[in-house]
Every structure is written in C-alpha cells, then in structure tokens.
N, C-alpha and C positions, 0 to 999 in steps of 0.2 A: 362466651359464657362456658360454650359444650367443653365437654370429656374428652378426650380424645377420641373413647368408644364414640361414645354419643354424637361425636362430627363423623363418623365413619358412620355409622349405622343410616342419619340423618341421609348422604348425599349417595349413600349407595343404593337407597331403596327410592333416589332420584329418577322421575322419567325423563328426565333430561338427560342424553348420552352424554354431553360434554363433561357433565358432572361424574360420574359414574367412570368416565376416563378419569379423573382426576383423582378419583381415591383410589384405582390402583395406580395411581404413578407415586401417592403420597402414601403407600402401603410400608413402604422401610421408615419411612419418619415416622410414622405411628408405632411401629413394634418400637422404637429407637424410645420414644417416649414412653413406652409403659415395659421398657426390658427390667423394674426394677418389681414388677411384679407378677408371678408366672404364671396368676387365673390371667392376668389380660393381656398377658402374651397369647395363650391359648382362645383366649374368646380375639383375636387377631385374626387367628390362624382361620379359625371354623370361620368366620367370615371370609374371607380368601378362600374358603370352598364353596360360601353361595356364590360370591362373585365368580367363580370359574364358573357358575350355571348359566350365564348372562347370553341373553340372546345377541347382541350388537360381536358381531365379529371383533370390529374392532378394541371393544373393551377385551377381550378376551387374549386380544394380541397386545395388548397392553399389559396387562394382566402376566403373560408370560414373557414380557420381556424385564419384567423387572423379579423375576423367578428365581435367577441365580445370584440377584443382590440378598435377594431376601435369604435363600440358602445357606448363600458367605456368613450371614449375621447370624442365622441359627449356629452355623457349624465353632461359631467365636463365644457364643454364648450359651453352650451343651450343657452344664450343667443349670444350667436354671430351666432350658424348655429340650427338653431330652427327647429323642425321635421324632421330633418336628417337623423334620423333614420327609423320611420317609412316610410317616403317619396322615401329613395333611400337602405338601408340596407336591411330591416325587407321583401321586397317582394322576395331578391334573395333567403334570407333563406328558403322561404315558398318554393319557385320554387326549389329548390334543392331539397324537402322533396321526390319530383317524378323524379329526377333525372335516369337515363338510368344507370350510373355510380354505382356500387353500393360503391367505397370506397367517390365517392361526397357525395351520400345521407346518411353514416353513421355520414362525416364530421358536415354536415347539423343538425342534429338529435342531437348531442353532442352538437353543439351551440345555437340550441333551445331550448335546457334545461339549459345549461349555462345562457341565457341570461334571460329566468323564472325564475331564483335561484336570479340572482342581481336585479332582479325587473326593467330590463331596456325597458318590453314591456309594456306599457298601456294597460291597464285591457279594452278598448273599442280595440285595435287594435286587443287584444286575442281573443274577441269573434267574430269581424268581417272578420280579416284576417288571423288565424291562425285555430282557431278550423272547421270553416267552408271547409278547405282547409282536414286537417284529415277527417274529416266525408266522403269528396268525393273520398278521398284516399282508404277510408274503403268499397267503394261501393260493390254490388257483383260481377262487371264487369272486379272490377281493377285487378292490377298483382297480382299475389297469395304472389310475395314476398315485394313487396310496402302497401299492406294489414298487413299483416302479422309486419311489420316496423309501420306502423301508428301505431294500434291496442296498440303496446307498447310504443309508444310515447303520445299517451292519457294517458293511464293505469298513467305513469311516472308524464307529465304533472298536473296530476289531486289534487295532494295537492299543488301545487304549486300555481295554480288558483282558491282554494277555493270550496269552498261546492255548489255555486248557477248554477258558470257557471260549473261546475260539472253535477250536477243536469238535468240543462235544454239544453245542448248542447251536454253533453259527455255518458250519463249514456243511454241515449235510446241507441245508435248505442253498448255501449257495452254489453249491453242484450242483442242485435241481434248478436254480436258477438260469444256471447256462446254459439250459437243454430247454430252455420257454421259445415251444414253437409257435405260439401265440403272437406273441409280446418281442419286437426287438430292442423297444426301448430296454427291458430287463435286461436284455444279452446284452447289448452296448455296455449299458453303464456296472455289468460283472467285469466286461471284460475291460473298460475303464480303470476298475481298481484292483486287476488282478494279480497285480505286482503289491500292493500290502497285500492281501491275503495268505501268498506266498510266503513274503518276509517273515510273517506271525506263524504261522503254521508251521516253517521248517521244511527241510530237504525230504524227509520221507515223506510227510504227508502228502506234498507236493508231486512228486513223483510220481507216488501212489494213488491219489486221486483227484488232483487240481491237471495234470498235464493232458489227461484224455480230453476234460472239458476245452482247456487251452487250444487246443488242438481242431478240436471242431470249431468254436469260437474263431478263430483264423482262417477257414475254408467258410465261413457265413455268407449266406447269399446277398447279405445286405452288407454294403462298402463300408457305413461307417461303424459296425462293429468290427471290422476287419481293420481298419483305422486304430482306432482303440487299443485293438492287442498288439500292434506294432510301436505304438506308444509308450506299454510298460514293458516290451519284451528285454529290456536288458534288466530291470527288478525280477521278473521270471527267469532269465537267467540267473544271476546270481544266485536263486537259491535250491539251482539243481549239481549235480556232479558233473564234474569236468566231461567225463564219459558221454553221457545226454547231451551234454549243451554242444561237444562235434558234433556227434552221429545224427541228434534228432531234429534238436534245435536250429540247427547250420540250413540244414535244409527244408523247413517250413519257413524260417526266414528268407531265404532265395527266392519263395514263392510271391514271398509280401512283397521284396521287392519287383518281381515282376508282374504286380497284379495287373489286372485289365485297367482300375480305378486310379486317377492319378494321384485323387487325395491318398491313397494308400501307399502309394508309390511314394509319394513325398515324405509322409511321416515314415515311411521304414528307413528311408535314406538319411532322416535326421538322426533316427536312432540306431544307426550302424554303427558308426564309432564307440558311443557306451556300448554295444551289444559286443564287436570287437575286444575290451577294455576289461569284459570278463573272459577272457580267455588268459589273462596275464598270470603269471605267475611270482607268487612274490619270493621264493625262493631263489630262482634265478634272475630279478629283473630288479635286485641292489641298488640302491641307489649309492655310488660313491663315482666322483670326477676323475681325481688322480691317483693313480695307487701309491701306495704308502712306501716309503726304502724306497725311493725310484729316481734317480736322482737323472740329469741330464746328459751326463756321462755312461747311459750303458751302452751305448758302441762302442765303447773299450773292449781291448782282445780277453781280458779276465772276466767280465762278464757275458762276454758269447762263450767262452770254455770251462762255463760252471761245471761242475759237476751235478752229481745224485746226491749225495750226501750232502750239498748244503743248503742249508734252510730260506724258505722264500715265505712273503708273506703267507697267511692265509686267505686272505682276502680278496689276491691281487687274480685277475683274469685276464685271457687272451680278448682282445680288443679288436675286432676291424678296421680302425684306425690305425692298427700300428702298423701294416704292410709296408716292408721297405720297397722302395722304388728300385733300388737295385736288385735284381735276381740274385747276385754274386753275397748280398749282404747276409751275414751270419744272426743265428737266430739268441738272445739273452733269456736265460729260465725267467719265466714265472709259471708259477703253479696255478692248473685249471683246477677249475671246483667241477667235479665231476670224473674227473680224469685225474687225480692228483701224481703227476709224473716231473719231476722237477727239470727233465728236459725238455719241456714244453715248454715254444719260446715264445716271448710278448712278441715277438717281431713276426710270429705265426696267425696267421687271420683263421676265425672260424668261415672256411667259405665251403658252397658244395662244392662236388668234385668237381665238376664241369667248369670252374676258375678258369682262367689263363694263364696262373700257376696253379701246380698239380700240387694238393696237400703233403705235406711231410709226413711220413707213418710215425706216429708216437704212439708210444705204449698207455695202455689205460690201468696196468695194474702201479698201486704206489711204491714196491720197493721191485723192485727190476734185479734179479740174479742171474738171467741168462745171459747177458752183452758181457762181452770182456771190459777190462779195466781199460783196455786201449779207447773201444769204441766210445765208452763214456766218456772221454775228455775231447770227442771229435763234435764239433758242433753238428747239426741237422741241415741241408741246405734247401731252400725247394726252388728250382730250376721253370722259368718262362716255358710257355707253350711249345716256344719256336725254339726250346734248348731240352727236350725231354732228357732224364736222367735216370734211368731204373737201374737194380745192379739184378745179377739174375744168380740162380743157387738152388740147387736140388734140394724139394720139401722133406723133410722126414713124416714119414708113415705114421708117428704116433704124435696124439694130437698135443701140442704146443699150451704153455701156462698163461700166455701172455697174449691179446689180440694186437693187429695192427692198428694203429690210429687214424682214422680221418672223418672229414665231415661230417662223411653220407649217413654213417651209421651213429656218430657221434650223436646229429643234433636229431634225426629224423626216429620211427621207431624202432626200433632193432632187426632186421631181419634174420628169420631162422637160420641155422649151422643148419649147412648140407654137406652131405662125406660126400667130395672129389673123388672121381675116378683114377685110381693110381694111375693109370696110363693119361688120363689128362692132365694130373700132378707133375706126373714126368716131360709132358709134352710145353708145360708153361717155362720151363727153363731155356735162356735163351745168355746170347752173347753179351758180358760187361766191359761198357766202356771203359777207357785209360781214366776217365775221374767219374767214375760209377758212385753212388750214394755210397760212403764210409760211415762209422759208426755207428748205423740202423737197430736197435734191436733187433734178435731174431723172431720174426712175428708172423702172421698172416691174416689176414684181412677177409671178413665173412662180407664183408659189402664188397670186397673185389671178386670174389668167389661166384656172385652171384650176376656178374656183370656178364649179359650174353655176347662168345664171340665174333666179331666183326665180318661178315659172311663179305664176297668179289659183291654179290650185288646190292649189298647194302652199301659200301665205301662207293660202286658206285653212283646211287642216290645221294650218297651226302656232296659230291663231288659236282654232280646236277646241282644242286640246291644253292652252292656256292657261289657257280658260274655267275649270275647275275649282278655278284658282287665283288667280281674277281677285282675292280679299279681298286678296292683297300686294299693296303701292301700288307695290312694281315690277314684278310682274307689271302689273298694269295698267297701266303706262307701255307697256311693250313692246308689250299690246293694242293700244294708241293708236295705237299707232308705228308696225302692222303693218294696222290698221285703214284710215291714211288710206295706206299703200300701194297698199293692195288697191283702195280708191279711185281711186289716180292711177293705176294701171296700166290700166284702162279708157281712157283720155284718148292722145291723141298724142302722145307725148314726144318725138318728133322734129324740132317745132319749138323746143322749148326746148333741146335738145341743141344746135340750130344757132347759135342766140340765143347759147347760153353760152359756145358756142365762138368766138365773135366777140367777147364779152365779157372773156374772160380769157390775160391773159398766155400764152404756149407755153410757156416755164419752169416752170407750177406744174404742181402733180399733181392729177389726176382726180377731181371727188369732190364731194360735195353740203355744205350745212349744214339740220341738222334740229331747228325747235324745235316742244315740245310746242301751241305755239298756231298754229303753219305749218298752211295745210289748203291750200297749195298740191299740185302734182302731184311724184311723186319718179321721179328717173328711176329705170333698170336696176340703176345698179350702187348706189345707194343701201340699192336691194330687198336686194341681195346682200351690203352687207355688214352688214346689219339680222339676216338670216339667219343671215349665219356667227356674227355675236354672241347671236344665242339658241340657236343646233344648241351651239355648245362654253360656258356657261357656267362661268367660273374659279372654282372652291372656295376665294376668299381670305378670310384671316381678318380684312380690312378690308372684307369685301362678306356680307352677312349674307342676300342675298337667295338661296343655294341650297337653302332649305329648301322655296322657295314654288316649285321643282319639281316636276315627274317625274322617278319612281326611274331611267328613263332618260338623263335630260340630268344627274344627280349622278351618274351612273357615267360619264357622259362628261367632267365635272368632274376625274375622276382618273386621266386618259390620259395616259400618255406614254411615250414613246419609247425608253427607256434599258434596258428589259428588257421582256420578251414581257408584252400587258398580260393574258391569262390567266395568268397567273403573278401575277402583281400581284396579280390579283380574287381569287382563291384565296388568296393569302398575308391581305388583307382582312377573308377571309371568318373566319378564324380566331380572332377576336374574337365571332364569332356564337353563343350560346347551344346552338344546336343541335350546332354541332360538338362539344362537352363530351359532350354525350349520344350521338353516334352516330360519335367515333371518338375521344378522347383527354380526360379529366376536364382533364390539365394542356395543354389545346391552345393557351391565352393564355398561359401559363408559359414556353412555348417562341417562341410570338409576341413576345414580351418579350424574350427572350434575344435574339434575331436582329435585333431591331428598327433598332440601332445600325449594324448591320451593311448593311441592307437601305436606310438612310439615307443612307450615304456611298452605295451605288450609285444610289441617285436622284441623288443632288446636293439641294444646299438648295432650284433652283430648283424640283424638284418635292415640294418638303415637304408644300404644300396634300396630295398624296396619303395622305398618311399622316397629317398631322392629326388628322383624327377617328379613328381605330384608337388611337392614342398616348391620347389623355385617354381612349377607352374602358379604356384596359388601366391608366390610370393611376387611374381608379374601378371597377379591379375588385374584387370580392370577397372574391378570394382574397388575404392576405395576400402569399401568395410570387410572386405576381408582382407587386403594387404594390416587392416588396425589389427582385425582379431590377430594376424601372426606375432603383429608387432608387439600385442601384448602379454605374448608367450613364450617368446622366442629365449628367455631365460630361462624357463623349463625345460623347455628342449634342450638345451646348452647342457642343463644338468644331468638328462636320459644320454644325450653321448657323446660326453668325454671331452677332454681339452682338445685332443689331436682332431677328434671330427667337428668338432664345436669350429676350429680355426680354420679348415678346409671349408667347409660348409655352410655352416652359420653366420660368419665374419662377413663375409661378401653381402648376401644377405640384409644382415644389418646396417653397413654401409649403404646400400641404397635405401633402407628407410628411412635412416639419419638425412637425406635429400628430398623423402618426400612429402606430403601434401601436413599441414600440420596435424590434422586428425589422426593419422599416419604415426607422426612424431611423437605425440604423449604417449603411445606406448610405448615407443623406445625409451623414453624421458623416466616416466615412472620406474621402471625399472633398472633404469642406467646401471645402478651400482651392483645389482644383482647377477649384469650379466658382465660389466668390466670387471669383477674380483675373479670370473673362473677362466678368464685370460692371461697368457702368458706374459709378465712383467714387459716385456719390451713390445708385446701387440699393445698393451695395455697403454703405454706412453704414447703411441701414437695416435689417440684419440682425446690428449691435450691440444692438439693443435684446431680440436675440429667443436671443443666446448663451446669455444665465441658465438657458433654461430647459431646456438638455443635463444640465442638475445634478439635474433630478427626473426620474425612471425610471420606470415598472411596477412594477419590482422594485429594490429598495433593494441589494439582493447582486450587482446587475449591474457588477459595478466594473470590467470590461472597459472599457463604455460609457462611462465616467467617465475612464480612461487615454488613451484614443481622442480624447480629449475635449482633454486636456491637449499629445497631440502635434499635435492640428489647429492649435492657438494658438501653438504656438512657428512653426510656416508661418504662419499669420495674423500673424504680427508686422509683417510685411516687407508687409503692405497696409493699413497703417490709421496715422494720424497720430499722433506721441506724445501728443497730449492724447484721441486715442479712444481708444490702448491704455490710460492712466491711468484715465480716467471709466469704461470697461467692461471691457475683459479684464483687468485688475489685482485686480480683487474677485472674480471668475472664481480665478486662479490662486491667489491668495491662502488662499482656500476648500478650493480641493483638494490646496493643501499639509496641510489640517486633517483629510485624509481617513482614514476607519477602515483602508482598506487599504494598505497599505507601497507595492503596487505602483506605484498610484495618487501617493500622495506622490514618491516617487522621479522619476516624470517630473516631477511640478508642480514640485523643487526645481531641476533643468534650465530648466524654462520661466519661472521666477522669474527665475534667473541670466540666461536669452536679454532677458528684459523688462529687466534692469537695465541691460545690454548697450546695446539699442536707444535707451533711455531718458537714458541717461549719456551718448552721444554727441550726441543731440539738440541743437540749440542755441535756445534756451539750455537747460543742463541741469539746469531748475528741478525736471519731473517726477523725474527720479534720481534727486534727492535726497530730495524725497518719499517717493521707494518706499521709498530704503533709511530713512529716520525710522521708517514706520510698518512695515515689516519689526522694527524694534527693539523698538516700542512695541507690537507684535503678537503678537511670539515670542521675542524675544531676552529680555523683559521680563515672556512668560508666568505665568501662577500656576501652570498647571500643568506638569511636566516634561517632557512629551512637546512641546509647543508650543519651550521651551529648546533639544531637541532638534534638532525642525526648524529652529532659527536658526543651527545648528552645520551640519546639512546644507547649507543655503543658502550658505553661507559657505565651504566646502569645496567648493562647484560653482562658486562665483564662482571660487574661487581657480583651481583646475584650467583652465576654460576660459579664463581671463581674458577676463572679462566685464568687469573692471576694471581701470584699470591698477593695480599693485601700490601706490603713492606712493598715491593715492587710496583704497584698499581699506584701507591702514594708517590714514587721518584719518579715513574713514566709518563701517568696520565693527569694523576689528583692537580698538579699545578697548570695545566692548563683548562682541567676544567672550572676551575675554583677563578678563572680570569670571566668567564660566560656571565658572572655574577653582575657585571658593568654590561651587559648585553643591552643594546638599546629598544631591541624586540623582546617587551611583555611574554612573548612564548617562551623565549629560551630560559627567561630567569624562573618561569612558570617549571619549568621541565625540571630545573636544577633544584630547585627547591624542594621539589618532589624525591628527587634522586638520592639529596646529602640528607634529608631528614628522616626519610623513610628504607634507604635502602644503605647505603653508607655509613651512618651512625649506629645501625644495626648491627654490624659487625665486628667481632670481640678485641680486634687488634685494635679499634678507636674507641671502644669504650677501656682498656685497663689501660692502653699505651698511653702514658703523658708525655709524646713528644710534640715537635715542632709539625708534625701533620695534623694533631688531633687540635692544636691549638688553630690553624690554618684555616680548619673546617668551622669551627666554632666563631669564628670570626665573621665569616664568609655567610653562615648563618643568619648571625646578628643582624649582618647586612640588609638581609632581606628580609630579616623582619620588621626593618624600616623602610621599603621599598614602596614610593608611591603609588605601586600598584596595587588594588587591595587582594586581588586575587594573590600574590605572590606574597605579601604578607599571608596570609592564612595558610597556603602549604607550608610556608615556611616556619609555621609555630610550631607548639609541643605539639602530636600527635592530633591533627586535624581528622575527627568524628569520621569514621566511612570515607577516608580517601587515598586507597591503598592505591600504587603504581600500576598494578595489573589491572584495576578495573578502570581508569581512564585514561591512559597512557595511548588508547590504540584513538581515544574520539580525541588527545590533543594531537595524537598523528598523523588524522584523519585527512586532513588540507594535502589538498592536489598541489603540487608545482612544476 
C-alpha cells in the first residue's frame, strides 16, 4: 500500500543490509514509476545522495553499478529532470574514486568509463569535476593504490575526452608520473598506456614531451616497466616522424630485444613485426597484383624495342620477379615510379649493385634529349657477372643533366655528389668490347663515382676469402676473374685507356667487356665493378649461388634500406632454434603472424630478404606456425604479385594442402582468394586436388566440409562450365548427401548456384545434364533422404531464382510433383511447404493460366487430403508461422 517514495524511504532506513542493497538495485524502477512528476524524480535523486553515504561497502558498490543506467534514464528524460546527472550522480561517482573500499573504487572507475563512453558527461563537467579530482588523487602524498588506479583512469579516459583536454589537464601530470621514483607500479601503468596517450596528443607533443619520458621508462630498473614499454612500442612509433623512428626508436628497440630479462625480450620480439610495419611507406607499397595493359605477349620484339615517346601505364612498376633467367633477353618498357623513363624495363629488377647481374644504367629524367634516336630504339641489356659488358668513353668535363640509374642510389639515401679529379676521370676510360652496351643514355653515376678503386691488396684478400668455396662453379668463375684482374693490376693500363678513348665514340658509357677466356689486362673500373658485384651478391630465387659464399656475404645479400637493417636482422633471427630456448617457445609463431606486415613494409622488391625465413617457417615442426602462415598466404600473394607468387608461394601452398587439418583449414578458408590470383593454367591444376578436401583426419570435422561448400560457391566464377561440370559437380553432389544437415544445407545452395551458372552458359548443355543427374541421383533415389534432398534443391532453385520459372516448370517441376505420392511423410511435408510457401509465391504461377499452374494446384489439393496430419497442415492456405526458412533445418536435421 506504500507509494514508491514511501517504500524507498522504509527500506533505505532499514538496519538490514540486504534491504538497503535491494533499494539500490530498485532505484531505476522507482524512477520510472515517478517519472511523470518532476518533484518525485528530484526526491528520488536526493535519496540516492543519502544512500551514497551508507557505511556498508556492498550497498555503495551496488548503488554505483546502477548509476550508468540511472544516468541514461535521466538523459532520456532530460526535459523533466534537467541537470539531474550533473548535480546528483556525478559527484557520487567522483567521490567513490577515492573510497577506502577496493570494490567500491573499482565499480566507480568502471561506471566513470562507461559514462564517458556513452557521452553522458558534459565537457564542462569533465574539465571542472572529473579531471581536477584525478589530478589530486595522483599527488605525491596520495595513497599508493589510489594513485595507481587514478593514473590508469586518466590514461583510459584520454581517448574519450580528446586531444585538447588531454594536453591541458592530463599530459603534464602523466609526464610527472612517468618519473615517479617511489612507486614502480605507477611507472608500469604509465608505460602500459603510453601508446594511447601518444595517439591522442599527436606527433608534436609526443616528440617534445613524451619521448624523453619513454626513453627513461625503457631503461627502468624494473623489468615489468621495460616489458610494458616493449608491448606498446608500435603505438608510440606511429605517433612519431620517420626520422625519429629510424634514428632513435630503432636503437632503443634493439636495446629491449637484448634486454637481460627474458620477459622483456619475449615482449620485444612479439612487438618487432608490428614495429617494423610502422616503417611502411603508403606511397611506395601500393597494392597491385598484375600490371594493367600487360599481356602475355610482352616478350615480342616490338614490345622489347619501345621508344621513349610510347605511353606506358602510370601505375606500372619494376618488379623483382620479372628478372629474365636468360641474360640476353631484352627489356620491355614499364614506367618506374620515382624515375619515370619509358626505357626502364619491366624485365629489369630493382636489385642491389652486387647482384650477379649488374643493373642496367637507366636515366632518372623523364624527358631525355641527349641520346640519339638510334640509341633510343635499342634495348638495354643486363649481362650476368660471368660476362661483364661495360662500354667506355671519355667523360665531358661539363656536368650533364641526366644521371646514371642504378639500384644503389635509387633505393638508398642519395649519396652526395663529389667532383671527380680530371685525371681520375681520364683514367677511368677503357677498352670497348665488340658487344659493348649500345643505346645507353649518356650519363654519369654518383654512386659509381663513390665506389673505392680495388687495390692489389684488396683483390688478394677477396681471392683468399673465396678460396674455401672454390668447389662451387660460380665461385670458381669469380676467382678466375679476380686472378686475371690481379695479374692485370701490375701492368701499365694508361696506354690501354688512351687507346680505348681514341677508339670509343664520345656518347657511349665507360666500361669493358670481359670473357672467361680473356687474359688481357683489365681497367680499374672493371675491377671496381667486379668488386662491387662480389661484395653485394643478391640472394635471388633464380640464382643458386648464395650458398657458396661466406655468412657475411649472405647477410649482405639481405641488405635493404626500407627499415633499419638491425631490426630486420633481429626479425630474421626469430626462426633460429636457439631463440625458442632463450626467448619464447612460440617465437616462430609470432614471426609468422607478422610476416605479411613486414613483407608489405619491405615491398616486393625486397622479398629476397624474407624468402628464406618464410620457407623455414613453412616447414616448422609446430603446426601452429604453419597454420598461421596458411591463414595469411592469400594476403602475402597480393603483396608479392603474380610471378613471385607462382615461384615462391605456390610450392608452399601445395605443401599446406597435404598438411594436418588444422593447417589445411587455413588454406581452405581463403582458397578462392588465393586461386583467383593465379594464372588460369596454374589455377586449373588445383581442380584435381579439390576432391582431397572431402577426406579429413577426423570424419566428425563437419565444419571442414561446410567450409569447402562455401568456397566452391565462390570458385564457380573462376572456372569454365566444362571444368565446373567435370570437377566441381561430383564434389557438390557428394556434399548434398553428407551426414550433417548443416553441410547439406550449404550444399543445396551450391548446387543451385551451379545450376544457374551452367544454364546461363552457351550452350546450356551442361546445365541440362546437371538437372538430369539431380533427378536420377536424388529425385528417384531409393532412400527417402535423397528424395528429400531433391526437394530442398528445388526449393533453393526457386527461392534464389537460379532458373527462369518457365525453365523450372519444364525441367524440374514434373519430377518434383511426382513426390506427392511418396511413401515417406517427411518428403511430402517438405513438398507441401515448398509448393505452398515458395512456388506459389512466384508471379509466374500467380498470373499464368498454364498447364503447369493447374498441375501445381491439383498436387496441393491432393496433399490437403493426405492421410498425414502434418502434410495436410502445411498444404493448407498459409498456415500461421510456418515459413520454410524457420523450420526447414529442423526437418533436415536427421542424419543418415
């Protein structure tokens, strides 16, 4: 008989704690009862304020759990009770942040974050009521636990309150807390949330105020603080500029990787891949898979000899996978971003200067006028290291407008230009070989000018280093070249240079030609080129010579300049078995997880740096590592492009197909995504292997077969009607008879889509054959489950309109209607549902007065007089709440 307010007063004053808890729990209901009267609402809010002073912590905690719900109610009824939250509820939340009871504090912190997330606190209240209290709670004389919790709340609320409030009210105190010498718990909380603060305040505040504190935290004497820094390193890196990221943060991260604490090293290695990904350049890592307007006939003579004036697609890029295996193959022109010259070939890789094939000199100017028309029409040719061809000519003393392209100064920070001594320039000319490079633009290379001339002592050291690997034929060839150069270095090369200068035209490049059978003297520039080629051997998939060199040379083969080399070396070392013992047993899994991001950062031109690591991970003993790679191989294929995918990823993909089910599911889930990236001929090879997905280690793993059906629906667009009929059709019909209803349900949709695709093909012969096989295999199946599956397929074809209704009426409906006399009620029930709720809803059967419509109506009338009550019910006129989509699964749930 009490009013809501009277009942509230009675139980709020009770000495029983449970009664007061019940009052706190029922406050929202009380407000809803009195919401029509503003004075009663205010009275309830005042009683909430009194209840907040309860001495029992459980009552206060219960009250705080209800505050977000009450605040939302007040917001919805703001006209009736204006400013109710700001005046009555927010002070309670803020006061409880410093409560003596831990449970009450935790509840109030959760309530405050919930209110901020739902934007129920006004900006003015945040600045004047919330932030000042939090700053006060983090004062030096504050309670240790309260201080730690207040710092955590400040960090978590920063993204919600925005940059302005964070910079003015939170950032100064946060910087002070990072240097708290007494409480390492406070420093640990600051380190754990450092990335969130950096992302809110932006680059300038991060670099000016936060980075010095971050450096201090990374060298903290407590390993937990350093571990927290390692975990948030990527977020901090994202808030800084590229220069600081490269010069300061990289060195700092290396220190964390080599930290004495195993836990710090473990966290650092887990963050290494994400940190490397922050070096990605969006402008240079554009996602294209195949170059537009590039046909398979690009090897024709006309394409090889394109002139400068020919238009090339702007998005075409030079790709490392386009390197010709035959060194005599000419280059077809593709425009290079950053150095747009049509003479740049799609066959010319972006390689370091130490590749076994010396890079062709390419102009970096878009409009080249200095070269002759005859030279423009001749393709540049890259020779292998065993057959170096370099032209020779005297260099003009006046500076030229164009530069010689090579991968050293193109991909690395440009080297400063140095004025060469005139005598050194004159001494650099040498004899032109009979097959010297013709058609190259007249240019000078700043990178080449800065390469130190090989001395006799250096040649001896190089030969000595290569002698342990003399069994390798390629190494032996290099030793022979160096031996010839060593003999020639003792001769007087000046006469040879002057003779070559007189013989060579002025517009050709300086260089020399060296054959294995040549025993004549070599010029200094030839020696320089050979030394450069030996010092930086490129680890390409097409050249199997890397295994014959010393570990130092193999390491140099993986040099790049996108990310600091020390970071990449540490990342590549994550596959070292010793790391699993000294750092983390799952370090290889973390390496595999972040590899696509690292590959995208480095770009496909540096894939050679990661190839060996990827192959090592793909053969790792832990199936979790291989599973991680299997789930991301389609993403890596997009990054690498079609040719690298075919060369390096397809073999690994094939290995995953034969792996454990835990690994195969990763490949299967993205089967369509990967196969669509392959060439059509390579794609067809997998038609023979799709049948293998029906076999699993555990026959109860029905989700595997369900995923296969989903992927086959997507694969229909990739194959021709004949391939679909010959290879995909048997799998689809097999899945339609699966023991698990969920697999069958997806398979019905697969068969329907297959009928659509084959029927639309010209001629639709395969579609007719598929329908005929459906009738024979399922429509006339001796088992009732097969006949039921036939009805389900027909129902799917009707709903999804896989066939025009006139074609359905001719090919499928006669066989469907014969099932009205089926001896199994389950089949007749499903038939009644399909006819009444699906077929008769189509306009074709509503408007046309054909023999087909008459046959359907007669069948329904026969079903309405069926001896089974369920069949009668579903054949009646629109039975209530019996849509086929709702109960079809229950009908099909039986296993057989």
